[in-house]
N, C-alpha and C positions, 0 to 999 in steps of 0.2 A: 504493500499500500504506500508506504513512505517513498519508495523509488519511483513508482508510477507518478505520484504528485510532483516529485522533484524533477523528473525528466520532462513532464508536461509543462511545468512552469518555465523551465529553461528553454524548451522548444518554442513556446508562445512568444517569448521576448526575441529570440534569435530570428524567428521567422518574420516578426514585425519589422525588425531592423533591416533584414535582407530585402523585404518588399519595398521599404523606404528608399533603399539604395537604388534598386531597379527602377522605381518611378522617377528618381532624379536623373538616371541615365537616359530613360525614354524621353523625358522632357528636353534634355540637352540635344538629343538626336533630332527631335521634331523641329527645334529652333534652327538647326543647321540644314534642314531640307531645302529651304528657299535659297540658301547660298549655293547648295549643290546644283539646284535647277538652273540658277542664273549662270553658273559656270558650264552649263551643258553636260554635267556629269550624270551618269545613270543612277537614279535613286532607288531603283527597284531592289537592289541588294540591301540598302538601308531599310526599306519598308519591310522586307522579309525579316531582317534582324529584329526590328521593332515588334513585329508580330510574334517572333519567337520569345522575346522578353515578356510580352504580355501573357503568353501561354504559361511561361514559368511563374509569373505572378499569380495567375489563377491556380496553379498547382500549390503554390505556397499558401495562398489564402485558404484552400481546401484543408491543407495539413494544419493550418492555424486554427481553423474551426474545429478540427478533430481534437486538437490540444485543449481548446476551450471547453469542449463537451466533456472530455476526460476530467478536466479540473473541477467542473461543476458537478459531475457525477460522483467524484470521490471526496469533494471538499468537506461535506458534512461528516463522513466517516473518518476522514483524516484528522479533523479537528477534535475528535473523540480521544485520540491518542494524546496522552499527557504532554509529550515532548513537542507536539505540533499545535498546541492550542493558540499559540501566538503567530499564526501564519494565515494570511488572507489574500484573496484575489480581488482586486478593485477595478471597476469599470467606469467610475465616476471621478472626474477631475476634482469636483468639490470634496468628495470623500478622501481622495489622495492628499489634497492640500491640508484638509483637517487633520489627517494622520501625521503629516510633516509638522504641523504646528504643534501637535500634542508631544511629539518626541523630541523636537529641537532642544527644549529647555532641560532635557535629561542628559545632554552631553556633559561629560566630565573631563574629557582629554582632547579628542579631535572630532570635528564635524566636517564632512564633505557634502556639499549641496550642489546640485546641477539643475539649472533652469533654462528654458529656451531663450529668454531675454532678461536683461537686468531689470527692466521695468516691471517684471513679474513680481519683484520684491514689494513694490507698491501695490500692484494689482491684486495680489493675494494677501496683503497685510502681513507680510513676513518680516518686514524691517524692524518693527517694534518688538517682535518675539526675539529676533537675533540680538537686539541691543540689550535685552535682559539677561543674556547668557554671560556668566562671569568671564572677566578678561583673561583668566589663565587658560581658557579653553580656546584651542586654535580652530578658527573657522575658515574653511577653504570653499570658495564659490566659483564654479565654472559656468559661464553664461555668455551670450552674445552682447557685446558692448559696442555701441555705435561710435561713441566719442570717449575713448579710455582716459584721456587726460584733460579735456576741456569741460566735461559735464560736471557741474557742482554735486549732483546726486552721486556720481561715481566716487568723487573725492570724499564724500561723506561716508560711503560704504567702506572705502579703503581704510578709514580710521579704525575699524574694528574687525575687518575681514581681509583675507588674502584672495585676490581676484585673478582669474584666468579668463581670457577672452577666447571663446569657443562658439562656433556657430554651425557645425557640421550636422548634427542630428537633433531632432526636436523630442527631447525626453526630459522627464523629471526624475531625480534620484536624490536620496539622502542616505548617508552612512553615519550612524552615531556610535563612535567608539568600537566599530565592528561588532556591535551587539544587537543593534536595531537597524533595519535596512528596508528601504522602499525604492523600487525602481519601476518606471512605467513609460511606454512609448505613446505619445499623444497622437490621436487620430481624429482630427476635427474637434468636435466637442466632447469626444470620449477619450478614454485612456485604457490601455492594457497594462495593468500594474500588479505587482506582487509586493506584499509587505511581509516581513518575517523577522522573528527574533531567534530563529533556530540557527545554530552555528553552521550546520552543514549547508543550509540554503544561503547564508550570508557569504560563504566561501564561493558559491556558484557565481554570484553577481558582483563580487568586489572588483573583478578585473574590468567589467563593463563601466562601472562608475569612474575608474581611473583613466579611461581613454580620453575624456575632455581635458583632464589635467596634463596628460602627456602630450597630446597633439595640439592643445591650445597654446596661447602666448600669455605668459604671466604679465600682469599689469602692476608696475612698481610705482 
């Protein structure tokens, strides 16, 4: 039971990220079609490649749906196990943000937070929560920052957080002392997210939350 839930949770997130990557690739290829046509180049091969990518997306979405069904089917039973009571699947952005707000003040050593845009700190009223965290707790935030040096809001946040400019993927994540973890890929007004306090599950997702901090650019 534990392994099925664990595998399905990981598959759900990885498939969502792969779909997001393919959609961006298709978008870039479509934008280049006009250029190819104006240069007299044959776009048929590109059209076939786009159709192939769309078919792959359909297959991934089907597997994603299968993972969601497995998770929903096993969720109630999984939570009956003592060690898995603090694991949840979240499909509402509001619920995900509420969970983030709840666990942020529990940080005692290191907090890592990933948001799509720095303005989300204001949008979701996270700034006041972060300011209440003791100064000895290291807060790292990775997010898209339009003006890293001239924006007064960015300067304010830098007073108590370490910022990394990152804009590749649209997801929300938080890691509290490697003991409480939430990660979710945003899909329009919804989200595919997993929250857990189970160490085995935290280990699965820790690498994903580190990507923005490794690939992004630190703002000093």
